DOMARFI-964600 format. One record per residue: x, y, z of N, C-alpha, C, O in turn; residue in one letter. Coordinates in steps of 0.02 Angstrom, whole numbers, padded with zeros to 5 digits, always signed. Layout:
N
XYZXYZXYZXYZa ...
REM end
This chain:
116
-01122-00878-00796-01068-00835-00772-01071-00832-00696-01109-00793-00667x -01030-00873-00663-01031-00875-00590-00998-00814-00559-01004-00803-00499x -00962-00775-00599-00932-00714-00573-00985-00665-00548-00973-00627-00501x -01045-00667-00578-01099-00624-00556-01120-00640-00484-01128-00596-00443x -01128-00705-00470-01148-00724-00402-01092-00709-00352-01106-00692-00294x -01030-00715-00373-00974-00697-00329-00975-00622-00315-00965-00601-00258x -00986-00582-00367-00988-00510-00359-01045-00489-00312-01036-00446-00269x -01103-00521-00319-01159-00506-00274-01142-00525-00202-01160-00489-00156x -01107-00580-00193-01085-00601-00126-01036-00551-00095-01038-00538-00035x -00992-00523-00137-00945-00473-00112-00982-00411-00088-00967-00385-00034x -01031-00389-00127-01071-00330-00107-01109-00345-00042-01111-00303+00002x -01139-00404-00037-01175-00423+00024-01128-00426+00084-01146-00405+00139x -01068-00453+00074-01019-00456+00128-00998-00387+00151-00990-00375+00211x -00989-00341+00105-00971-00272+00122-01027-00239+00161-01016-00202+00209x -01089-00253+00140-01147-00225+00175-01151-00251+00247-01167-00213+00293x -01138-00315+00256-01138-00344+00324-01085-00311+00368-01097-00298+00427x -01026-00298+00340-00972-00266+00377-00993-00196+00400-00979-00177+00457x -01025-00160+00356-01048-00092+00373-01098-00095+00430-01094-00056+00478x -01145-00142+00426-01196-00148+00479-01165-00168+00545-01183-00141+00597x -01117-00215+00544-01084-00238+00605-01040-00183+00635-01034-00177+00696x -01010-00142+00592-00964-00091+00615-00998-00026+00635-00964+00020+00657x -01063-00021+00627-01099+00039+00647-01100+00093+00595-01112+00151+00612x -01088+00077+00534-01093+00126+00480-01026+00142+00449-00975+00112+00466x -01028+00188+00403-00968+00208+00367-00980+00201+00293-01035+00185+00270x -00927+00212+00256-00929+00211+00183-00875+00162+00159-00817+00169+00176x -00895+00113+00119-00847+00066+00092-00813+00098+00031-00846+00111-00019x -00748+00110+00037-00709+00140-00017-00684+00087-00065-00685+00097-00126x -00663+00030-00037-00634-00022-00079-00640-00090-00046-00641-00096+00016x -00643-00141-00087-00643-00210-00065-00581-00242-00096-00570-00236-00157x -00541-00275-00055-00480-00308-00079-00492-00383-00082-00519-00414-00036x -00471-00412-00137-00482-00483-00150-00417-00515-00174-00381-00486-00214x -00403-00575-00149-00347-00615-00175-00376-00666-00223-00424-00700-00207x -00346-00670-00282-00373-00713-00335-00316-00752-00368-00268-00723-00394x -00323-00818-00367-00274-00861-00399-00300-00887-00465-00360-00893-00474x -00255-00904-00511-00276-00928-00576-00311-00996-00574-00345-01015-00621x -00302-01034-00520-00334-01099-00514-00403-01095-00480-00434-01146-00468x -00425-01034-00465-00490-01024-00431-00549-01036-00478-00605-01049-00455x -00536-01033-00543-00590-01041-00591-00628-00976-00604-00680-00977-00638x -00603-00920-00578-00635-00856-00587-00593-00813-00634-00532-00808-00626x -00626-00783-00683-00592-00739-00731-00593-00668-00703-00647-00640-00691x -00534-00640-00693-00527-00573-00662-00570-00521-00698-00607-00484-00665x -00564-00516-00763-00600-00465-00801-00675-00473-00795-00712-00424-00789x -00698-00536-00796-00770-00549-00789-00794-00529-00720-00849-00503-00712x -00753-00542-00669-00772-00525-00600-00775-00449-00592-00821-00423-00560x -00726-00413-00620-00727-00340-00616-00789-00311-00649-00821-00265-00623x -00807-00339-00707-00867-00316-00743-00930-00332-00703-00974-00290-00696x -00933-00392-00676-00992-00412-00637-00998-00371-00573-01053-00354-00552x -00941-00354-00542-00942-00312-00482-00969-00243-00499-01007-00214-00460x -00948-00216-00556-00974-00151-00577-01049-00150-00582-01082-00101-00564x -01078-00205-00607-01151-00210-00613-01183-00223-00545-01236-00196-00530x -01152-00265-00504-01181-00284-00439-01185-00225-00391-01230-00222-00350x -01140-00178-00397-01139-00122-00350-01187-00065-00371-01201-00020-00331x -01212-00067-00433-01257-00015-00457-01320-00012-00413-01348-00064-00396x -01340+00048-00396-01400+00057-00357-01393+00038-00284-01443+00033-00248x -01331+00027-00261-01319+00010-00191-01277+00066-00160-01253+00110-00195x -01270+00064-00094-01226+00114-00063-01152+00106-00083-01110+00147-00064x -01136+00053-00121-01068+00039-00140-01054+00056-00213-01007+00030-00243x -01096+00099-00241-01091+00116-00312-01023+00145-00332-01002+00138-00389x -00988+00176-00285-00922+00205-00299-00865+00162-00271-00807+00182-00276x -00881+00106-00243-00832+00062-00212-00788+00028-00265-00814+00007-00317x -00723+00024-00253-00677-00009-00299-00666-00082-00277-00664-00097-00218x -00657-00125-00326-00637-00194-00313-00564-00199-00334-00548-00194-00393x -00520-00209-00285-00448-00212-00297-00426-00285-00291-00431-00315-00238x -00402-00312-00346-00386-00383-00349-00310-00393-00350-00274-00367-00392x -00287-00432-00301-00217-00453-00298-00213-00522-00330-00243-00570-00305x -00176-00527-00384-00169-00592-00418-00114-00633-00383-00058-00610-00376x -00133-00693-00361-00088-00737-00325-00060-00789-00374-00099-00824-00407x +00005-00795-00378+00034-00843-00425+00027-00915-00401+00017-00928-00341x +00031-00961-00447+00029-01032-00430+00098-01052-00404+00149-01043-00438x +00100-01078-00343+00161-01107-00316+00145-01177-00290+00089-01191-00268x +00195-01220-00294+00187-01289-00272+00245-01306-00226+00295-01269-00222x +00238-01362-00190+00294-01387-00151+00327-01442-00192+00296-01493-00206x +00390-01430-00211+00426-01479-00252+00456-01532-00205+00496-01516-00161x +00438-01596-00215+00464-01648-00172+00539-01662-00184+00573-01687-00139x +00564-01646-00243+00635-01656-00257+00678-01599-00227+00728-01612-00194x +00657-01538-00240+00694-01480-00214+00679-01469-00139+00718-01435-00105x +00624-01498-00115+00600-01489-00047+00591-01415-00030+00613-01390+00022x +00559-01380-00077+00549-01308-00069+00489-01285-00110+00470-01318-00158x +00460-01228-00091+00407-01199-00132+00437-01175-00198+00491-01146-00200x +00401-01187-00252+00425-01168-00318+00368-01144-00362+00310-01161-00352x +00386-01104-00412+00338-01087-00465+00332-01148-00510+00370-01196-00504x +00283-01146-00554+00272-01202-00600+00284-01181-00672+00278-01123-00690x +00302-01231-00714+00311-01218-00785+00245-01201-00818+00240-01153-00857x +00193-01239-00801+00126-01225-00826+00076-01247-00774+00088-01294-00736x +00019-01214-00772-00032-01231-00723-00061-01300-00735-00084-01333-00688x -00061-01322-00797-00090-01387-00814-00045-01445-00792-00070-01497-00771x +00020-01437-00799+00066-01492-00784+00094-01491-00713+00113-01543-00687x +00097-01433-00682+00122-01424-00614+00191-01456-00604+00202-01495-00558x +00237-01437-00647+00306-01460-00641+00349-01403-00615+00341-01345-00636x +00394-01419-00571+00440-01371-00541+00482-01337-00595+00508-01371-00640x +00489-01271-00591+00529-01235-00641+00603-01248-00632+00642-01239-00680x +00624-01270-00574+00695-01282-00561+00718-01350-00587+00770-01356-00620x +00678-01403-00572+00701-01471-00588+00654-01511-00633+00673-01565-00657x +00594-01485-00645+00547-01519-00689+00507-01575-00657+00467-01608-00691x +00515-01585-00592+00478-01637-00556+00404-01619-00550+00388-01561-00538x +00360-01668-00559+00289-01657-00547+00279-01642-00473+00306-01678-00431x +00242-01590-00458+00231-01568-00389+00156-01567-00375+00122-01518-00392x +00130-01619-00344+00058-01623-00333+00030-01576-00280-00030-01561-00281x +00071-01553-00234+00046-01511-00179+00047-01437-00199+00100-01407-00206x -00013-01408-00208-00020-01337-00225-00019-01296-00161-00057-01310-00114x +00025-01247-00158+00030-01203-00099-00011-01139-00108-00040-01114-00060x -00012-01113-00168-00052-01053-00182-00073-01052-00254-00045-01086-00297x -00124-01012-00267-00150-01005-00335-00222-01024-00342-00253-01014-00394x -00251-01052-00288-00322-01071-00288-00365-01020-00252-00425-01030-00245x -00335-00966-00229-00370-00917-00187-00428-00881-00222-00424-00863-00281x -00480-00873-00185-00534-00827-00200-00555-00802-00131-00601-00829-00100x -00519-00752-00108-00522-00733-00037-00532-00658-00029-00494-00617-00056x -00582-00640+00008-00593-00570+00026-00541-00554+00080-00546-00580+00136x -00493-00512+00065-00438-00501+00112-00446-00438+00154-00421-00435+00210x -00482-00388+00128-00491-00326+00167-00547-00285+00138-00564-00289+00079x -00577-00245+00182-00628-00196+00162-00607-00129+00190-00599-00123+00251x -00599-00080+00147-00581-00012+00169-00646+00026+00185-00689+00035+00141x -00651+00049+00246-00711+00085+00268-00690+00153+00293-00643+00159+00333x -00724+00205+00269-00712+00273+00292-00773+00298+00329-00829+00277+00315x -00762+00342+00377-00818+00372+00412-00857+00417+00365-00830+00447+00319x -00922+00421+00378-00964+00466+00337-00953+00538+00353-00984+00582+00322x 
REM end
């Protein structure tokens, strides 16, 4: 379960931010997650709950923004959604679209810090 190591990395990253910023309390960590990242949202939330136990982030929330899969359609010459993640065909014209624009994200986007 690689979600556990990802959750531990999130907690470590939050800890580094607190140290660099001179203290505070981490209220929430915001993450962008795409379906092509290979990470299961529910497993990551569960692993994060375990990773934060016994740390200063025990009450910290992990807020996940799910990023949809979009591709660049060479026929439409525009960003488009896909019919299925496996086939990557444009929903408008059905053309195979090899260039993925979004949906692979596993990105720490923000950390909410409050003063103590």
